[in-house]
KOLTOR-694440 format. One record per residue (C-alpha): x, y, z. Coordinates in nm, 3 decimals, m for minus. Example, Ala and Ser with C-alpha at 12.3 -4.5 7.8 and 13.67 -1.06 7.14 Angstrom:
% residues 2
+---------+---------+---------+
!    east !   north !      up !
+---------+---------+---------+
!   1.230 !  m0.450 !   0.780 !
!   1.367 !  m0.106 !   0.714 !
+---------+---------+---------+
This chain:
% residues 471
+---------+---------+---------+
!    east !   north !      up !
+---------+---------+---------+
!  22.405 ! m15.597 !  10.762 !
!  22.671 ! m15.770 !  10.971 !
!  22.688 ! m16.143 !  10.976 !
!  22.982 ! m16.198 !  11.212 !
!  22.916 ! m16.133 !  11.578 !
!  23.162 ! m16.099 !  11.865 !
!  22.889 ! m16.217 !  12.100 !
!  23.100 ! m16.361 !  12.382 !
!  23.305 ! m16.042 !  12.417 !
!  22.997 ! m15.822 !  12.396 !
!  22.817 ! m16.035 !  12.653 !
!  23.106 ! m16.021 !  12.899 !
!  23.111 ! m15.644 !  12.862 !
!  22.738 ! m15.566 !  12.863 !
!  22.538 ! m15.838 !  13.041 !
!  22.666 ! m15.758 !  13.394 !
!  22.528 ! m15.404 !  13.354 !
!  22.201 ! m15.539 !  13.216 !
!  22.173 ! m15.741 !  13.537 !
!  22.250 ! m15.435 !  13.750 !
!  21.978 ! m15.230 !  13.584 !
!  21.724 ! m15.510 !  13.625 !
!  21.813 ! m15.526 !  13.994 !
!  21.774 ! m15.149 !  14.032 !
!  21.434 ! m15.145 !  13.862 !
!  21.307 ! m15.445 !  14.059 !
!  21.408 ! m15.275 !  14.384 !
!  21.220 ! m14.961 !  14.282 !
!  20.909 ! m15.162 !  14.195 !
!  20.923 ! m15.374 !  14.511 !
!  20.928 ! m15.068 !  14.738 !
!  20.766 ! m14.777 !  14.550 !
!  20.887 ! m14.439 !  14.672 !
!  20.823 ! m14.118 !  14.479 !
!  21.107 ! m13.950 !  14.666 !
!  21.349 ! m14.206 !  14.518 !
!  21.267 ! m14.116 !  14.156 !
!  21.576 ! m13.902 !  14.096 !
!  21.791 ! m14.169 !  14.263 !
!  21.645 ! m14.436 !  14.035 !
!  21.705 ! m14.229 !  13.721 !
!  22.061 ! m14.141 !  13.818 !
!  22.150 ! m14.504 !  13.890 !
!  22.000 ! m14.623 !  13.563 !
!  22.196 ! m14.357 !  13.371 !
!  22.522 ! m14.449 !  13.544 !
!  22.474 ! m14.816 !  13.460 !
!  22.360 ! m14.752 !  13.104 !
!  22.660 ! m14.531 !  13.029 !
!  22.898 ! m14.792 !  13.169 !
!  22.738 ! m15.054 !  12.941 !
!  22.835 ! m14.873 !  12.618 !
!  23.035 ! m15.063 !  12.360 !
!  22.965 ! m14.882 !  12.032 !
!  22.758 ! m14.576 !  11.945 !
!  22.623 ! m14.486 !  11.602 !
!  22.680 ! m14.116 !  11.543 !
!  22.476 ! m13.868 !  11.342 !
!  22.671 ! m13.960 !  11.026 !
!  22.575 ! m14.326 !  11.059 !
!  22.923 ! m14.439 !  11.170 !
!  22.965 ! m14.693 !  11.450 !
!  23.219 ! m14.559 !  11.696 !
!  23.392 ! m14.790 !  11.944 !
!  23.344 ! m14.655 !  12.295 !
!  23.436 ! m14.971 !  12.482 !
!  23.812 ! m14.915 !  12.481 !
!  23.806 ! m14.560 !  12.612 !
!  23.530 ! m14.647 !  12.857 !
!  23.669 ! m14.979 !  12.981 !
!  23.837 ! m14.870 !  13.306 !
!  23.544 ! m14.649 !  13.395 !
!  23.299 ! m14.935 !  13.340 !
!  23.505 ! m15.167 !  13.561 !
!  23.512 ! m14.913 !  13.841 !
!  23.133 ! m14.860 !  13.824 !
!  23.071 ! m15.233 !  13.837 !
!  23.307 ! m15.282 !  14.130 !
!  23.137 ! m15.000 !  14.319 !
!  22.776 ! m15.100 !  14.251 !
!  22.761 ! m15.480 !  14.240 !
!  22.841 ! m15.550 !  14.606 !
!  22.615 ! m15.269 !  14.728 !
!  22.318 ! m15.381 !  14.520 !
!  22.360 ! m15.744 !  14.625 !
!  22.315 ! m15.645 !  14.990 !
!  22.070 ! m15.356 !  14.954 !
!  21.695 ! m15.395 !  14.996 !
!  21.608 ! m15.039 !  14.896 !
!  21.769 ! m14.790 !  14.660 !
!  21.838 ! m14.554 !  14.951 !
!  22.100 ! m14.797 !  15.078 !
!  22.301 ! m14.718 !  14.761 !
!  22.246 ! m14.342 !  14.779 !
!  22.565 ! m14.267 !  14.968 !
!  22.775 ! m14.388 !  14.674 !
!  22.574 ! m14.198 !  14.414 !
!  22.752 ! m13.857 !  14.414 !
!  23.085 ! m14.022 !  14.335 !
!  22.929 ! m14.244 !  14.066 !
!  22.760 ! m13.945 !  13.904 !
!  23.080 ! m13.739 !  13.906 !
!  23.277 ! m14.024 !  13.748 !
!  23.010 ! m14.072 !  13.484 !
!  23.002 ! m13.703 !  13.393 !
!  23.380 ! m13.701 !  13.355 !
!  23.374 ! m14.016 !  13.141 !
!  23.098 ! m13.872 !  12.924 !
!  23.296 ! m13.552 !  12.871 !
!  23.600 ! m13.758 !  12.772 !
!  23.402 ! m13.960 !  12.516 !
!  23.258 ! m13.645 !  12.359 !
!  23.599 ! m13.478 !  12.352 !
!  23.803 ! m13.764 !  12.209 !
!  23.561 ! m13.950 !  11.984 !
!  23.355 ! m13.835 !  11.682 !
!  23.023 ! m13.876 !  11.863 !
!  22.760 ! m13.606 !  11.888 !
!  22.582 ! m13.549 !  12.220 !
!  22.235 ! m13.635 !  12.086 !
!  22.344 ! m13.975 !  11.950 !
!  22.525 ! m14.057 !  12.272 !
!  22.228 ! m13.967 !  12.491 !
!  21.986 ! m14.160 !  12.267 !
!  22.196 ! m14.473 !  12.304 !
!  22.216 ! m14.433 !  12.682 !
!  21.857 ! m14.340 !  12.757 !
!  21.637 ! m14.533 !  12.511 !
!  21.618 ! m14.901 !  12.431 !
!  21.481 ! m15.143 !  12.175 !
!  21.220 ! m15.407 !  12.262 !
!  21.304 ! m15.752 !  12.125 !
!  21.032 ! m16.015 !  12.152 !
!  21.137 ! m16.379 !  12.122 !
!  20.883 ! m16.660 !  12.078 !
!  20.995 ! m17.020 !  12.114 !
!  20.886 ! m17.342 !  11.947 !
!  20.640 ! m17.589 !  12.094 !
!  20.367 ! m17.681 !  11.846 !
!  20.010 ! m17.607 !  11.948 !
!  20.124 ! m17.478 !  12.288 !
!  20.230 ! m17.159 !  12.109 !
!  19.875 ! m17.028 !  12.073 !
!  19.941 ! m16.843 !  12.400 !
!  20.178 ! m16.601 !  12.229 !
!  19.927 ! m16.361 !  12.071 !
!  19.786 ! m16.298 !  12.418 !
!  20.131 ! m16.187 !  12.534 !
!  20.163 ! m15.962 !  12.229 !
!  19.827 ! m15.808 !  12.317 !
!  19.944 ! m15.736 !  12.671 !
!  20.242 ! m15.545 !  12.530 !
!  20.016 ! m15.355 !  12.290 !
!  19.785 ! m15.251 !  12.575 !
!  20.088 ! m15.097 !  12.747 !
!  20.180 ! m14.904 !  12.435 !
!  20.488 ! m15.121 !  12.370 !
!  20.565 ! m15.202 !  12.007 !
!  20.842 ! m15.455 !  11.941 !
!  21.143 ! m15.333 !  11.746 !
!  21.238 ! m15.688 !  11.649 !
!  21.055 ! m16.021 !  11.651 !
!  21.247 ! m16.348 !  11.654 !
!  21.075 ! m16.685 !  11.645 !
!  21.118 ! m17.057 !  11.609 !
!  20.858 ! m17.301 !  11.473 !
!  20.515 ! m17.208 !  11.618 !
!  20.685 ! m16.899 !  11.759 !
!  20.777 ! m16.802 !  11.402 !
!  20.421 ! m16.858 !  11.284 !
!  20.275 ! m16.641 !  11.561 !
!  20.549 ! m16.378 !  11.521 !
!  20.476 ! m16.332 !  11.151 !
!  20.118 ! m16.230 !  11.235 !
!  20.248 ! m15.976 !  11.488 !
!  20.528 ! m15.844 !  11.266 !
!  20.299 ! m15.777 !  10.969 !
!  20.199 ! m15.435 !  11.109 !
!  20.353 ! m15.213 !  11.377 !
!  20.016 ! m15.179 !  11.547 !
!  19.885 ! m15.512 !  11.667 !
!  19.589 ! m15.618 !  11.456 !
!  19.438 ! m15.946 !  11.569 !
!  19.195 ! m15.962 !  11.277 !
!  19.416 ! m16.173 !  11.044 !
!  19.489 ! m16.414 !  11.328 !
!  19.120 ! m16.442 !  11.414 !
!  19.041 ! m16.498 !  11.047 !
!  19.302 ! m16.772 !  11.031 !
!  19.175 ! m16.939 !  11.348 !
!  18.821 ! m16.947 !  11.212 !
!  18.915 ! m17.087 !  10.872 !
!  19.190 ! m17.340 !  10.947 !
!  19.111 ! m17.710 !  10.943 !
!  19.342 ! m18.005 !  10.998 !
!  19.292 ! m18.133 !  10.644 !
!  19.340 ! m17.782 !  10.505 !
!  19.679 ! m17.741 !  10.675 !
!  19.812 ! m18.099 !  10.666 !
!  19.781 ! m18.367 !  10.402 !
!  19.906 ! m18.722 !  10.375 !
!  20.017 ! m18.791 !  10.022 !
!  20.320 ! m18.877 !   9.816 !
!  20.508 ! m18.575 !   9.684 !
!  20.852 ! m18.471 !   9.579 !
!  21.104 ! m18.327 !   9.819 !
!  21.369 ! m18.078 !   9.727 !
!  21.468 ! m17.855 !  10.016 !
!  21.300 ! m18.014 !  10.319 !
!  21.335 ! m18.354 !  10.485 !
!  21.043 ! m18.577 !  10.382 !
!  20.772 ! m18.671 !  10.629 !
!  20.432 ! m18.835 !  10.626 !
!  20.250 ! m18.511 !  10.708 !
!  20.281 ! m18.236 !  10.446 !
!  20.242 ! m17.879 !  10.570 !
!  20.055 ! m17.655 !  10.325 !
!  20.093 ! m17.308 !  10.475 !
!  20.053 ! m17.126 !  10.146 !
!  19.719 ! m17.291 !  10.074 !
!  19.598 ! m17.225 !  10.430 !
!  19.731 ! m16.874 !  10.496 !
!  19.859 ! m16.740 !  10.166 !
!  19.566 ! m16.501 !  10.120 !
!  19.658 ! m16.327 !  10.447 !
!  20.019 ! m16.258 !  10.345 !
!  19.993 ! m16.087 !  10.009 !
!  20.088 ! m15.744 !   9.880 !
!  19.849 ! m15.729 !   9.590 !
!  19.926 ! m16.056 !   9.416 !
!  20.283 ! m16.078 !   9.546 !
!  20.359 ! m16.302 !   9.844 !
!  20.504 ! m16.107 !  10.135 !
!  20.874 ! m16.149 !  10.216 !
!  21.051 ! m16.108 !  10.550 !
!  21.171 ! m15.766 !  10.430 !
!  20.808 ! m15.655 !  10.394 !
!  20.728 ! m15.692 !  10.763 !
!  20.675 ! m15.357 !  10.934 !
!  20.847 ! m15.500 !  11.243 !
!  21.177 ! m15.669 !  11.151 !
!  21.131 ! m16.047 !  11.176 !
!  21.393 ! m16.318 !  11.211 !
!  21.299 ! m16.685 !  11.183 !
!  21.524 ! m16.966 !  11.300 !
!  21.571 ! m17.283 !  11.100 !
!  21.819 ! m17.569 !  11.118 !
!  22.033 ! m17.643 !  10.816 !
!  22.091 ! m18.016 !  10.784 !
!  22.420 ! m18.147 !  10.651 !
!  22.438 ! m18.495 !  10.500 !
!  22.587 ! m18.629 !  10.822 !
!  22.297 ! m18.496 !  11.029 !
!  22.060 ! m18.758 !  10.890 !
!  22.095 ! m19.103 !  11.039 !
!  21.854 ! m19.268 !  10.793 !
!  21.780 ! m19.250 !  10.423 !
!  21.500 ! m19.019 !  10.306 !
!  21.244 ! m19.300 !  10.261 !
!  21.259 ! m19.372 !  10.634 !
!  21.150 ! m19.018 !  10.725 !
!  20.871 ! m19.014 !  10.467 !
!  20.707 ! m19.328 !  10.604 !
!  20.774 ! m19.277 !  10.976 !
!  20.409 ! m19.194 !  11.058 !
!  20.249 ! m19.402 !  10.785 !
!  20.095 ! m19.657 !  11.022 !
!  19.967 ! m19.384 !  11.254 !
!  19.801 ! m19.193 !  10.972 !
!  19.615 ! m19.491 !  10.829 !
!  19.361 ! m19.480 !  11.108 !
!  19.339 ! m19.103 !  11.152 !
!  19.494 ! m18.781 !  11.029 !
!  19.510 ! m18.659 !  11.386 !
!  19.801 ! m18.724 !  11.614 !
!  19.800 ! m19.023 !  11.846 !
!  20.017 ! m19.103 !  12.146 !
!  20.239 ! m19.301 !  11.910 !
!  20.295 ! m18.981 !  11.713 !
!  20.405 ! m18.804 !  12.030 !
!  20.653 ! m19.080 !  12.111 !
!  20.794 ! m19.080 !  11.757 !
!  20.824 ! m18.701 !  11.755 !
!  21.019 ! m18.708 !  12.079 !
!  21.246 ! m18.983 !  11.945 !
!  21.312 ! m18.792 !  11.623 !
!  21.404 ! m18.473 !  11.808 !
!  21.640 ! m18.670 !  12.033 !
!  21.804 ! m18.825 !  11.729 !
!  21.887 ! m18.492 !  11.566 !
!  21.984 ! m18.322 !  11.892 !
!  22.236 ! m18.600 !  11.944 !
!  22.400 ! m18.483 !  11.620 !
!  22.390 ! m18.114 !  11.704 !
!  22.739 ! m18.057 !  11.560 !
!  22.609 ! m18.161 !  11.218 !
!  22.344 ! m17.889 !  11.214 !
!  22.386 ! m17.530 !  11.096 !
!  22.195 ! m17.242 !  11.250 !
!  22.022 ! m17.043 !  10.975 !
!  21.851 ! m16.720 !  11.076 !
!  21.615 ! m16.637 !  10.793 !
!  21.592 ! m16.261 !  10.761 !
!  21.943 ! m16.212 !  10.902 !
!  22.164 ! m16.467 !  10.729 !
!  22.306 ! m16.304 !  10.418 !
!  22.085 ! m16.354 !  10.114 !
!  21.769 ! m16.444 !  10.309 !
!  21.630 ! m16.095 !  10.365 !
!  21.372 ! m16.145 !  10.088 !
!  21.277 ! m16.500 !  10.185 !
!  20.900 ! m16.548 !  10.158 !
!  20.763 ! m16.515 !  10.513 !
!  20.536 ! m16.821 !  10.485 !
!  20.819 ! m17.033 !  10.350 !
!  21.043 ! m16.921 !  10.636 !
!  20.785 ! m17.015 !  10.899 !
!  20.709 ! m17.342 !  10.721 !
!  21.071 ! m17.459 !  10.719 !
!  21.118 ! m17.353 !  11.083 !
!  20.822 ! m17.572 !  11.187 !
!  20.917 ! m17.879 !  10.981 !
!  21.011 ! m18.159 !  11.224 !
!  21.210 ! m18.425 !  11.037 !
!  20.999 ! m18.734 !  10.976 !
!  20.690 ! m18.570 !  11.127 !
!  20.611 ! m18.259 !  10.922 !
!  20.745 ! m18.186 !  10.575 !
!  20.761 ! m17.839 !  10.425 !
!  20.906 ! m17.758 !  10.086 !
!  20.914 ! m17.514 !   9.797 !
!  20.813 ! m17.727 !   9.499 !
!  20.616 ! m17.462 !   9.312 !
!  20.748 ! m17.283 !   9.006 !
!  20.920 ! m16.993 !   9.183 !
!  21.262 ! m16.909 !   9.034 !
!  21.329 ! m16.634 !   9.290 !
!  21.281 ! m16.858 !   9.595 !
!  21.467 ! m17.144 !   9.428 !
!  21.760 ! m16.910 !   9.366 !
!  21.762 ! m16.793 !   9.728 !
!  21.748 ! m17.149 !   9.859 !
!  22.008 ! m17.288 !   9.618 !
!  22.249 ! m17.008 !   9.709 !
!  22.186 ! m17.061 !  10.081 !
!  22.245 ! m17.436 !  10.057 !
!  22.565 ! m17.394 !   9.857 !
!  22.713 ! m17.126 !  10.082 !
!  22.640 ! m17.314 !  10.407 !
!  22.706 ! m17.671 !  10.294 !
!  22.357 ! m17.792 !  10.381 !
!  22.123 ! m18.025 !  10.196 !
!  21.795 ! m17.968 !  10.382 !
!  21.623 ! m17.708 !  10.599 !
!  21.400 ! m17.786 !  10.894 !
!  21.289 ! m17.745 !  11.257 !
!  21.454 ! m17.440 !  11.414 !
!  21.419 ! m17.577 !  11.767 !
!  21.706 ! m17.814 !  11.696 !
!  21.948 ! m17.519 !  11.703 !
!  21.770 ! m17.246 !  11.904 !
!  21.425 ! m17.313 !  12.042 !
!  21.399 ! m16.981 !  12.230 !
!  21.628 ! m16.755 !  12.021 !
!  21.709 ! m16.488 !  12.277 !
!  22.078 ! m16.486 !  12.187 !
!  22.001 ! m16.431 !  11.820 !
!  21.781 ! m16.131 !  11.897 !
!  22.027 ! m15.984 !  12.149 !
!  22.334 ! m16.012 !  11.929 !
!  22.143 ! m15.865 !  11.634 !
!  22.069 ! m15.555 !  11.840 !
!  22.414 ! m15.527 !  11.995 !
!  22.564 ! m15.544 !  11.646 !
!  22.367 ! m15.227 !  11.568 !
!  22.126 ! m15.397 !  11.329 !
!  21.806 ! m15.284 !  11.502 !
!  21.773 ! m14.920 !  11.408 !
!  22.137 ! m14.855 !  11.490 !
!  22.081 ! m14.878 !  11.867 !
!  22.235 ! m15.140 !  12.095 !
!  22.055 ! m15.075 !  12.422 !
!  21.786 ! m15.345 !  12.422 !
!  21.543 ! m15.544 !  12.634 !
!  21.491 ! m15.909 !  12.542 !
!  21.155 ! m16.061 !  12.632 !
!  21.173 ! m16.439 !  12.586 !
!  20.847 ! m16.637 !  12.573 !
!  20.858 ! m17.016 !  12.606 !
!  20.563 ! m17.251 !  12.556 !
!  20.778 ! m17.566 !  12.569 !
!  20.952 ! m17.533 !  12.905 !
!  20.992 ! m17.860 !  13.100 !
!  20.663 ! m17.948 !  13.267 !
!  20.647 ! m18.274 !  13.464 !
!  20.268 ! m18.281 !  13.428 !
!  20.307 ! m18.338 !  13.053 !
!  20.456 ! m18.683 !  13.091 !
!  20.494 ! m18.766 !  12.722 !
!  20.678 ! m18.444 !  12.645 !
!  20.879 ! m18.394 !  12.964 !
!  21.191 ! m18.590 !  12.858 !
!  21.230 ! m18.413 !  12.524 !
!  21.154 ! m18.076 !  12.686 !
!  21.443 ! m18.140 !  12.922 !
!  21.671 ! m18.235 !  12.633 !
!  21.587 ! m17.921 !  12.435 !
!  21.630 ! m17.710 !  12.749 !
!  21.975 ! m17.853 !  12.815 !
!  22.081 ! m17.855 !  12.449 !
!  22.019 ! m17.492 !  12.358 !
!  21.758 ! m17.310 !  12.565 !
!  21.975 ! m17.270 !  12.874 !
!  22.243 ! m17.095 !  12.668 !
!  21.987 ! m16.863 !  12.516 !
!  21.835 ! m16.766 !  12.850 !
!  22.159 ! m16.591 !  12.946 !
!  22.053 ! m16.326 !  12.693 !
!  21.696 ! m16.277 !  12.813 !
!  21.608 ! m15.984 !  13.038 !
!  21.272 ! m16.140 !  13.112 !
!  21.198 ! m16.508 !  13.052 !
!  20.845 ! m16.638 !  13.090 !
!  20.774 ! m17.013 !  13.068 !
!  20.399 ! m17.047 !  13.019 !
!  20.208 ! m17.267 !  13.261 !
!  19.869 ! m17.291 !  13.087 !
!  19.870 ! m17.387 !  12.720 !
!  19.731 ! m17.634 !  12.472 !
!  19.900 ! m17.963 !  12.393 !
!  20.199 ! m17.933 !  12.157 !
!  20.019 ! m18.179 !  11.926 !
!  19.707 ! m17.960 !  11.907 !
!  19.839 ! m17.788 !  11.596 !
!  19.502 ! m17.684 !  11.451 !
!  19.280 ! m17.631 !  11.756 !
!  18.911 ! m17.545 !  11.749 !
!  18.851 ! m17.170 !  11.748 !
!  18.727 ! m17.173 !  12.107 !
!  19.046 ! m17.348 !  12.227 !
!  19.269 ! m17.108 !  12.032 !
!  19.097 ! m16.806 !  12.189 !
!  19.120 ! m16.962 !  12.534 !
!  19.495 ! m17.011 !  12.487 !
!  19.534 ! m16.648 !  12.379 !
!  19.353 ! m16.537 !  12.694 !
!  19.588 ! m16.752 !  12.903 !
!  19.886 ! m16.584 !  12.738 !
!  19.752 ! m16.238 !  12.813 !
!  19.673 ! m16.325 !  13.174 !
!  20.017 ! m16.476 !  13.238 !
!  20.191 ! m16.176 !  13.084 !
!  20.005 ! m15.911 !  13.282 !
!  20.197 ! m15.954 !  13.612 !
!  20.523 ! m15.886 !  13.426 !
!  20.404 ! m15.567 !  13.260 !
!  20.503 ! m15.319 !  13.536 !
!  20.863 ! m15.443 !  13.508 !
!  20.863 ! m15.436 !  13.126 !
!  20.716 ! m15.085 !  13.121 !
!  20.971 ! m14.965 !  13.376 !
!  21.262 ! m15.112 !  13.183 !
!  21.138 ! m14.965 !  12.854 !
!  21.074 ! m14.617 !  12.997 !
!  21.338 ! m14.370 !  12.870 !
!  21.600 ! m14.273 !  13.127 !
!  21.627 ! m13.908 !  13.218 !
!  21.942 ! m13.743 !  13.078 !
!  22.199 ! m13.670 !  13.345 !
!  22.261 ! m13.299 !  13.372 !
!  22.604 ! m13.150 !  13.363 !
+---------+---------+---------+
């Protein structure tokens, strides 16, 4: 598995063609015309061929196509971009199509003649794509995500990669457990979870996570749902590949000593275990503090970063959701394998703690996209990134609006450049409603499904295989 990514170069080469294909498909959906079907397929093929950077051949070798194809790709872009910007229907581009098709056929013949690529591998890369589903952080607001997953399932769309941060990681691990979406474990969890079963306020050691007043006990709450016999499931056991984002904290990232973080919510918790408005204010302040020291944080993608492939899935989600000073997650149990993985990770990356993934990538679209374009999702690079965001700036949520804006400006805006469809949810639970009543959780899931439905024609159209160009 590759760990070094030439993302900027790949993006400059591929993203303009991603935008062209989205434009073509939207035009076809806006003005349905059965007579334009062959035109639509030809345009999508032309664009998809021009987008090629590398192709994995039948022998499993990655062959660089970008160099040989560079001038051709530039000419296709120069011919199509201005026409598509002005056009309102695909027929307005039809006059240019014969020339574009002829150029593409010639370029394809040249690739097959000069490079060790078989025709079947080339056509598979051009005509089929991988579905990457990204779920962002946002606390209890993330209960909308399973509804979106259900909408995909109803359309027969199975993700090829899940990437999540914080609550998005927690929801993604339920979806990634099986290729077919099975809501039963999630329903079971919703019915059994209680605030005191998930969070506790007590003194404990800390080893790998930043201390906090609230201790997150994922293993006690959900461990029975993520077992293979008696063995806890690891990220590598997921039937859908799963990547979970966490922030590695260097010594300089922490402004205070560890005792400060452990007692931050002590006064709030004396009266109630449940969050108060003071908790919201302190959470926002803590996130601002660490975001101000963004250069002292290290992005750690559990499941992709070397040596983390066998990270326990519950531990990965727990660390990703651990907000410094607010929620503490740790691996204190007698588990030599996980201790070895963590100790190696900390030594190789120069970090001392692991925590909230939203500090480095709250909606990890870039992570998912670059993983695919590196060839690490079934060897194919043609992908569609669906980015789901339950923490987008919302002026009606006054307490959270400032920190939502900060997170958006700090890392989400950069990530959105890599999303082919971005949906910021409008209806959701409060971010502080981390363990909602069953009825509220189900209502949130229904909201997620309802908000996703209008996007499904576009997603289905983008995921539909392109017809192979004859000739």
